[in-house]
TIMITI-260514 format. One line per field, with one value per residue: residue number from 1; residue in one letter; x, y, z of N, C-alpha, C in turn. Coordinates in nm, 4 decimals, decimal comma, always signed. Layout:
! residues N
num <- NUM:...
residuo <- a:...
n_east <- X:...
n_north <- Y:...
n_up <- Z:...
ca_east <- X:...
ca_north <- Y:...
ca_up <- Z:...
c_east <- X:...
c_north <- Y:...
c_up <- Z:...
! end
This chain:
! residues 149
num <- 1:2:3:4:5:6:7:8:9:10:11:12:13:14:15:16:17:18:19:20:21:22:23:24:25:26:27:28:29:30:31:32:33:34:35:36:37:38:39:40:41:42:43:44:45:46:47:48:49:50:51:52:53:54:55:56:57:58:59:60:61:62:63:64:65:66:67:68:69:70:71:72:73:74:75:76:77:78:79:80:81:82:83:84:85:86:87:88:89:90:91:92:93:94:95:96:97:98:99:100:101:102:103:104:105:106:107:108:109:110:111:112:113:114:115:116:117:118:119:120:121:122:123:124:125:126:127:128:129:130:131:132:133:134:135:136:137:138:139:140:141:142:143:144:145:146:147:148:149
residuo <- x:x:x:x:x:x:x:x:x:x:x:x:x:x:x:x:x:x:x:x:x:x:x:x:x:x:x:x:x:x:x:x:x:x:x:x:x:x:x:x:x:x:x:x:x:x:x:x:x:x:x:x:x:x:x:x:x:x:x:x:x:x:x:x:x:x:x:x:x:x:x:x:x:x:x:x:x:x:x:x:x:x:x:x:x:x:x:x:x:x:x:x:x:x:x:x:x:x:x:x:x:x:x:x:x:x:x:x:x:x:x:x:x:x:x:x:x:x:x:x:x:x:x:x:x:x:x:x:x:x:x:x:x:x:x:x:x:x:x:x:x:x:x:x:x:x:x:x:x
n_east <- +21,9938:+21,7573:+21,8009:+21,6352:+21,3991:+21,2958:+20,9395:+20,7112:+20,6238:+20,3422:+20,3229:+20,2399:+20,0339:+20,1462:+20,4171:+20,4323:+20,3963:+20,6053:+20,8218:+20,7769:+20,8100:+21,1301:+21,1465:+21,3017:+21,1370:+20,8592:+20,5838:+20,3115:+20,0192:+19,7943:+19,4618:+19,5143:+19,3004:+19,1562:+19,3536:+19,6116:+19,8968:+20,2019:+20,3463:+20,7164:+20,7349:+20,8436:+20,7840:+20,5909:+20,5000:+20,2159:+20,0406:+19,9113:+19,8678:+19,9483:+20,1421:+20,2096:+20,3948:+20,3269:+20,3766:+20,0823:+19,9240:+19,8898:+19,8997:+19,8262:+19,5677:+19,4636:+19,4836:+19,3007:+19,0543:+19,0116:+19,0348:+19,3247:+19,6625:+19,9799:+20,3021:+20,5605:+20,9211:+21,1825:+21,4778:+21,6364:+21,8946:+22,1084:+22,0913:+21,9331:+21,6558:+21,3748:+21,1308:+20,7940:+20,5317:+20,1963:+19,9732:+19,6155:+19,3978:+19,2125:+19,2615:+19,3395:+19,3930:+19,5141:+19,3425:+19,2685:+19,3552:+19,4858:+19,5483:+19,7128:+19,9028:+20,0477:+20,1087:+20,3191:+20,5442:+20,6407:+20,8670:+20,9275:+21,1021:+21,1545:+21,2106:+21,2984:+21,3420:+21,1398:+20,7718:+20,6214:+20,3629:+20,1237:+19,9711:+19,9256:+19,7219:+19,6827:+19,4636:+19,4424:+19,2524:+19,3316:+19,6052:+19,8872:+20,1407:+20,4274:+20,7131:+21,0166:+21,2527:+21,5374:+21,6667:+21,9740:+22,1169:+22,0201:+22,1075:+22,3498:+22,4882:+22,5503:+22,3486:+22,1022:+22,0927:+21,9348:+21,7650:+21,6944:+21,4003
n_north <- +0,3754:+0,5771:+0,7523:+0,7054:+0,9085:+1,1203:+1,1118:+1,4286:+1,5799:+1,6535:+1,9347:+2,0115:+2,2432:+2,3244:+2,3296:+2,4404:+2,7405:+2,7223:+2,7443:+2,9759:+3,1651:+3,2019:+3,2602:+3,5321:+3,6664:+3,7056:+3,6274:+3,8411:+3,7763:+3,8991:+4,0244:+4,3291:+4,4900:+4,3043:+4,1754:+3,9129:+3,9668:+3,9662:+4,0519:+4,0701:+4,0850:+4,2015:+4,0472:+3,9949:+3,7569:+3,7432:+3,6864:+3,4569:+3,5431:+3,7230:+3,9969:+4,2872:+4,5873:+4,8729:+5,0964:+5,4028:+5,3071:+5,0860:+4,8012:+4,8080:+4,9196:+4,7451:+4,5143:+4,5575:+4,4721:+4,2199:+3,8959:+3,7300:+3,5456:+3,4211:+3,3741:+3,1546:+3,0467:+2,8104:+2,6326:+2,4010:+2,3739:+2,1949:+2,2165:+2,0016:+1,9731:+2,1120:+2,3704:+2,4873:+2,6886:+2,8215:+3,0699:+3,1388:+3,4509:+3,6629:+4,0066:+4,3240:+4,6400:+4,7669:+4,9676:+5,0195:+5,1940:+5,0931:+4,8324:+4,9104:+5,0442:+4,7884:+4,6780:+4,8388:+4,7557:+4,5338:+4,3563:+4,4980:+4,6102:+4,8761:+4,7848:+4,9548:+5,3311:+5,5896:+5,6707:+5,4258:+5,3747:+5,2258:+4,9312:+4,6117:+4,3340:+3,9804:+3,7650:+3,4286:+3,2032:+2,9600:+2,7332:+2,5812:+2,3554:+2,2250:+1,9955:+1,9128:+1,6842:+1,8431:+1,7854:+1,6700:+1,7721:+2,0447:+2,1868:+2,2902:+2,6128:+2,6395:+2,5080:+2,6611:+2,8924:+3,0913:+3,0673:+3,2307:+3,1734
n_up <- +15,2077:+15,4134:+15,6618:+15,9911:+16,1487:+16,4061:+16,4605:+16,3861:+16,7054:+16,9008:+17,0992:+17,4163:+17,5896:+17,8007:+17,7536:+17,5323:+17,6281:+17,8052:+17,5785:+17,4418:+17,6236:+17,6420:+17,3831:+17,1681:+16,9586:+16,7752:+16,5567:+16,3937:+16,2559:+16,0679:+15,9267:+15,6393:+15,5162:+15,4079:+15,3069:+15,3917:+15,6284:+15,7703:+16,0943:+16,2251:+16,5713:+16,8795:+17,2169:+17,5189:+17,7753:+17,9664:+18,2252:+18,0770:+17,8317:+17,5434:+17,5045:+17,3237:+17,1893:+17,0159:+16,7527:+16,6631:+16,3994:+16,1039:+16,1775:+16,4714:+16,3954:+16,2525:+16,4157:+16,6158:+16,8123:+16,6691:+16,5123:+16,5139:+16,4249:+16,6125:+16,6078:+16,7049:+16,6690:+16,7010:+16,7665:+16,9391:+17,2109:+17,0659:+16,8166:+16,6676:+16,7070:+16,6009:+16,6705:+16,6793:+16,7557:+16,7697:+16,8386:+16,8344:+16,8720:+16,9994:+16,9579:+17,1018:+17,2082:+17,4706:+17,7467:+17,9801:+18,2600:+18,5251:+18,3908:+18,1942:+18,3434:+18,4982:+18,2650:+18,1309:+18,2849:+18,1769:+18,0028:+17,7590:+17,4796:+17,2190:+16,9078:+16,6881:+16,6456:+16,8060:+16,8901:+17,0632:+17,1846:+17,2157:+17,3416:+17,3158:+17,3456:+17,3229:+17,3544:+17,3882:+17,2047:+17,1294:+17,1289:+16,9906:+16,9056:+16,7860:+16,7855:+16,5744:+16,4260:+16,2699:+15,9365:+15,8850:+15,6550:+15,6496:+15,8155:+15,7602:+15,6964:+15,4140:+15,3181:+15,3466:+15,1858:+14,9796:+14,6807:+14,3428:+14,1527
ca_east <- +21,8857:+21,7316:+21,8474:+21,5180:+21,4104:+21,1662:+20,8441:+20,6802:+20,5709:+20,2287:+20,3559:+20,1503:+20,0124:+20,2177:+20,5348:+20,4451:+20,4323:+20,7479:+20,9039:+20,7622:+20,9081:+21,2484:+21,1932:+21,3497:+21,0678:+20,7381:+20,5117:+20,1794:+19,9448:+19,6431:+19,4462:+19,5403:+19,2192:+19,1302:+19,4923:+19,6874:+19,9686:+20,2864:+20,4779:+20,7741:+20,7261:+20,9204:+20,6242:+20,6197:+20,3887:+20,1399:+19,9005:+19,8507:+19,8538:+20,0494:+20,1259:+20,3486:+20,4237:+20,3730:+20,2925:+19,9501:+19,9210:+19,8170:+19,9086:+19,7671:+19,4349:+19,4117:+19,4806:+19,1943:+18,9468:+18,9995:+19,1310:+19,4854:+19,7431:+20,0699:+20,3802:+20,7199:+20,9982:+21,3326:+21,5919:+21,7083:+22,0365:+22,2017:+22,0410:+21,8886:+21,5254:+21,3194:+20,9768:+20,6798:+20,4180:+20,0878:+19,8630:+19,5206:+19,3069:+19,1701:+19,3722:+19,2764:+19,4822:+19,5072:+19,3151:+19,2474:+19,4700:+19,5280:+19,5952:+19,8548:+20,0459:+20,0917:+20,2208:+20,4438:+20,6553:+20,6853:+21,0053:+20,8950:+21,1794:+21,1146:+21,3588:+21,2972:+21,3328:+21,0227:+20,7213:+20,5491:+20,2784:+20,0324:+20,0126:+19,8177:+19,7082:+19,5928:+19,3635:+19,4405:+19,1316:+19,3999:+19,7366:+19,9086:+20,2889:+20,4982:+20,8623:+21,0334:+21,4227:+21,6145:+21,7221:+22,1094:+22,1394:+21,9521:+22,1665:+22,5059:+22,5008:+22,5194:+22,2071:+22,0027:+22,0989:+21,8340:+21,7937:+21,5721:+21,3916
ca_north <- +0,3560:+0,6939:+0,7407:+0,7125:+1,0522:+1,1023:+1,1574:+1,5648:+1,5714:+1,7724:+1,9982:+2,0462:+2,3731:+2,4438:+2,3154:+2,5733:+2,8499:+2,7609:+2,7767:+3,1001:+3,2322:+3,2143:+3,3052:+3,6424:+3,7534:+3,6089:+3,7181:+3,8596:+3,7561:+3,9605:+4,1417:+4,4456:+4,5344:+4,1807:+4,0999:+3,8957:+4,0378:+3,9384:+4,1572:+4,0252:+4,1560:+4,1025:+4,0471:+3,9433:+3,6686:+3,8307:+3,6099:+3,3685:+3,6120:+3,7937:+4,1560:+4,3620:+4,7235:+4,9097:+5,2559:+5,3884:+5,2610:+4,9845:+4,6876:+4,8451:+4,9647:+4,6196:+4,3914:+4,6210:+4,3482:+4,1245:+3,7391:+3,7202:+3,4559:+3,4572:+3,2204:+3,2122:+2,9257:+2,8020:+2,5392:+2,3452:+2,4193:+2,1185:+2,2488:+1,8533:+1,9671:+2,2482:+2,3653:+2,5804:+2,7209:+2,9219:+3,1129:+3,2054:+3,4456:+3,8095:+4,1291:+4,4532:+4,7518:+4,7943:+5,1039:+5,0824:+5,2734:+4,9806:+4,7420:+4,9708:+5,0531:+4,6744:+4,6148:+4,9090:+4,6788:+4,4215:+4,3813:+4,5230:+4,7178:+4,8761:+4,7596:+5,0628:+5,4098:+5,6245:+5,6312:+5,3102:+5,3956:+5,1480:+4,7827:+4,5317:+4,1963:+3,8794:+3,6780:+3,2812:+3,0977:+2,8053:+2,7407:+2,4509:+2,3231:+2,0973:+1,9842:+1,7739:+1,6847:+1,9167:+1,7241:+1,6913:+1,8714:+2,1846:+2,2034:+2,3904:+2,7193:+2,6488:+2,4587:+2,7389:+3,0081:+3,1010:+3,0923:+3,3335:+3,0919
ca_up <- +15,3083:+15,4597:+15,8239:+16,0761:+16,2134:+16,4961:+16,3841:+16,4829:+16,8381:+16,9336:+17,2190:+17,5321:+17,5912:+17,8787:+17,7146:+17,4528:+17,6902:+17,8247:+17,4679:+17,4330:+17,7672:+17,5810:+17,2720:+17,1434:+16,8768:+16,6844:+16,4112:+16,4308:+16,1365:+16,0629:+15,7772:+15,6216:+15,4041:+15,3416:+15,2408:+15,4965:+15,6492:+15,9046:+16,1352:+16,3384:+16,6771:+17,0271:+17,2937:+17,6568:+17,8299:+18,0798:+18,2645:+17,9987:+17,6880:+17,4410:+17,5126:+17,2102:+17,2069:+16,8885:+16,7289:+16,6153:+16,2521:+16,0420:+16,2705:+16,5843:+16,3496:+16,2062:+16,5390:+16,6975:+16,8271:+16,5577:+16,5141:+16,4699:+16,5077:+16,6690:+16,5691:+16,7530:+16,6625:+16,7417:+16,7593:+17,0603:+17,2055:+17,0075:+16,6706:+16,6058:+16,7047:+16,6056:+16,7374:+16,6442:+16,8391:+16,7117:+16,9237:+16,7596:+16,9559:+16,9888:+17,0243:+17,1508:+17,2563:+17,6370:+17,7697:+18,1149:+18,3362:+18,5780:+18,3025:+18,1424:+18,4648:+18,4941:+18,1482:+18,1140:+18,3726:+18,1136:+17,9420:+17,6067:+17,4187:+17,0722:+16,7859:+16,6085:+16,7590:+16,7887:+16,9974:+17,0691:+17,3204:+17,2106:+17,4035:+17,2429:+17,4033:+17,2511:+17,4411:+17,2982:+17,1794:+17,0943:+17,1279:+16,9565:+16,9049:+16,7635:+16,7224:+16,4982:+16,4138:+16,1385:+15,8454:+15,8797:+15,5244:+15,6541:+15,9553:+15,7345:+15,6190:+15,2635:+15,2551:+15,3797:+15,0756:+14,8626:+14,5030:+14,2850:+14,0436
c_east <- +21,9004:+21,7473:+21,6718:+21,5427:+21,2602:+21,0576:+20,8033:+20,6204:+20,4579:+20,2759:+20,2336:+20,1253:+20,1082:+20,3798:+20,5510:+20,4669:+20,5495:+20,8588:+20,8883:+20,8156:+21,0379:+21,2914:+21,2259:+21,2236:+20,9509:+20,6979:+20,3757:+20,1170:+19,8412:+19,5992:+19,4285:+19,4164:+19,1948:+19,2646:+19,5933:+19,8276:+20,1004:+20,3902:+20,5800:+20,7574:+20,8223:+20,7611:+20,7044:+20,4800:+20,3416:+20,0374:+19,8438:+19,7969:+19,9714:+20,0772:+20,2519:+20,3246:+20,4484:+20,3213:+20,1610:+19,9889:+19,8435:+19,8134:+19,8390:+19,6145:+19,3841:+19,3942:+19,3569:+19,0605:+18,9372:+19,0579:+19,2429:+19,5311:+19,9016:+20,1648:+20,5225:+20,8021:+21,1191:+21,3913:+21,6637:+21,8286:+22,1325:+22,1711:+21,9993:+21,7394:+21,4729:+21,1803:+20,8948:+20,5406:+20,3276:+19,9963:+19,7463:+19,4302:+19,2760:+19,2318:+19,2965:+19,3874:+19,4087:+19,4872:+19,2983:+19,3622:+19,5438:+19,6201:+19,7350:+19,9581:+20,1166:+20,1843:+20,3360:+20,5707:+20,6964:+20,8218:+20,9921:+20,9702:+21,1614:+21,2650:+21,3680:+21,3159:+21,2017:+20,9247:+20,6152:+20,4743:+20,1403:+20,0352:+19,8928:+19,8190:+19,6397:+19,6083:+19,3844:+19,3265:+19,1926:+19,5246:+19,7760:+20,0493:+20,3364:+20,6482:+20,8970:+21,2087:+21,4532:+21,6782:+21,8830:+22,1735:+22,1058:+22,0281:+22,2847:+22,4346:+22,4732:+22,3691:+22,1089:+22,0042:+22,0188:+21,8387:+21,6778:+21,5347:+21,2930
c_north <- +0,5156:+0,6816:+0,7818:+0,8289:+1,0250:+1,1838:+1,3265:+1,5327:+1,6721:+1,7881:+2,0110:+2,1796:+2,4264:+2,3874:+2,4380:+2,6923:+2,8471:+2,8007:+2,9130:+3,1685:+3,2776:+3,2339:+3,4449:+3,7092:+3,6288:+3,6758:+3,7253:+3,8578:+3,8117:+4,0168:+4,2439:+4,4671:+4,3852:+4,1066:+4,0320:+3,9349:+3,9761:+4,0432:+4,0906:+4,1268:+4,0832:+4,1223:+3,9777:+3,8520:+3,7348:+3,7393:+3,5157:+3,4218:+3,6701:+3,9127:+4,1902:+4,4981:+4,7650:+5,0839:+5,2579:+5,3640:+5,1454:+4,8494:+4,7184:+4,8410:+4,8056:+4,4882:+4,4497:+4,5294:+4,2571:+3,9952:+3,7554:+3,5754:+3,5175:+3,3219:+3,2700:+3,0516:+2,9084:+2,6613:+2,5212:+2,3651:+2,3249:+2,1375:+2,0895:+1,8777:+2,1134:+2,2636:+2,5327:+2,5948:+2,8385:+2,9258:+3,1488:+3,2873:+3,6134:+3,8923:+4,2492:+4,5365:+4,7751:+4,9440:+5,1370:+5,0772:+5,1400:+4,8463:+4,7961:+5,0045:+4,9180:+4,6321:+4,7051:+4,8352:+4,5799:+4,4599:+4,3696:+4,6339:+4,7292:+4,8133:+4,8767:+5,2150:+5,4929:+5,5972:+5,5413:+5,2729:+5,3317:+4,9887:+4,7305:+4,4042:+4,0836:+3,7829:+3,5174:+3,2090:+2,9422:+2,8284:+2,5660:+2,4531:+2,2014:+2,0752:+1,8602:+1,8150:+1,7582:+1,8144:+1,7561:+1,7943:+2,0014:+2,2148:+2,3109:+2,4910:+2,7441:+2,6206:+2,5211:+2,8853:+2,9909:+3,1452:+3,1603:+3,2166:+3,1695
c_up <- +15,3804:+15,6336:+15,9360:+16,1298:+16,2893:+16,4421:+16,4613:+16,5811:+16,8410:+17,0927:+17,2931:+17,5358:+17,7014:+17,8654:+17,5904:+17,5039:+17,7534:+17,6933:+17,4545:+17,5084:+17,7072:+17,4288:+17,2337:+17,0673:+16,8490:+16,5732:+16,4438:+16,2823:+16,1339:+15,9281:+15,7677:+15,5274:+15,3209:+15,2897:+15,3966:+15,5100:+15,7834:+15,9247:+16,2491:+16,4345:+16,8174:+17,0938:+17,4492:+17,6730:+17,9519:+18,1315:+18,1472:+17,8480:+17,6536:+17,4336:+17,4011:+17,2449:+17,0223:+16,8863:+16,6810:+16,4572:+16,2106:+16,1349:+16,3969:+16,5321:+16,3080:+16,3138:+16,6300:+16,7320:+16,7148:+16,5644:+16,4727:+16,5210:+16,5042:+16,6642:+16,6144:+16,6967:+16,7073:+16,7277:+16,8976:+17,0847:+17,1334:+16,8769:+16,6064:+16,6289:+16,7060:+16,6236:+16,6676:+16,7259:+16,7740:+16,8185:+16,8320:+16,8664:+16,8955:+17,0836:+17,0374:+17,2368:+17,4478:+17,6867:+17,9100:+18,1782:+18,4049:+18,5211:+18,2685:+18,2272:+18,4748:+18,3782:+18,1146:+18,1947:+18,2646:+18,0207:+17,7719:+17,5471:+17,3008:+17,0158:+16,7432:+16,6870:+16,7033:+16,8833:+16,9590:+17,2138:+17,3365:+17,2873:+17,3786:+17,3167:+17,3174:+17,3360:+17,3688:+17,3319:+17,1677:+17,0874:+17,1116:+16,9079:+16,8445:+16,7447:+16,6722:+16,4855:+16,2719:+16,0846:+15,8660:+15,7708:+15,5370:+15,7773:+15,8988:+15,6729:+15,4530:+15,2126:+15,2816:+15,2813:+14,9880:+14,7548:+14,4425:+14,1878:+13,9413
! end
């Protein structure tokens, strides 16, 4: 007989924002020449938006004035329950001087060396989240090893 698990829970927007405040990184999904692509990013929450820092290049160019998705996930402190939050919205490079000056104060440290002088803001059009129990067998390191097929 299988153990009963708690069904997935739909998270309220305020809970999604609270989880995002503690997430160390997220993923930006966008299209690059018609092909989907995903980039890991560090980010900050700023007045109900997501802000990230990047260099001039394909990520910044393809996010400019585009519909994008942002996702972050994590596991609660006891490792029993996981969560995922997805934000869909419009991205644009921050260009107004007053907005740039306030954005510079956000805790956005680059992961890689080099010039990262572009700040991009995602203005959400939707935010969804869910949490769910982690199967006990998937909590062990041996169960998480990948195999080539």
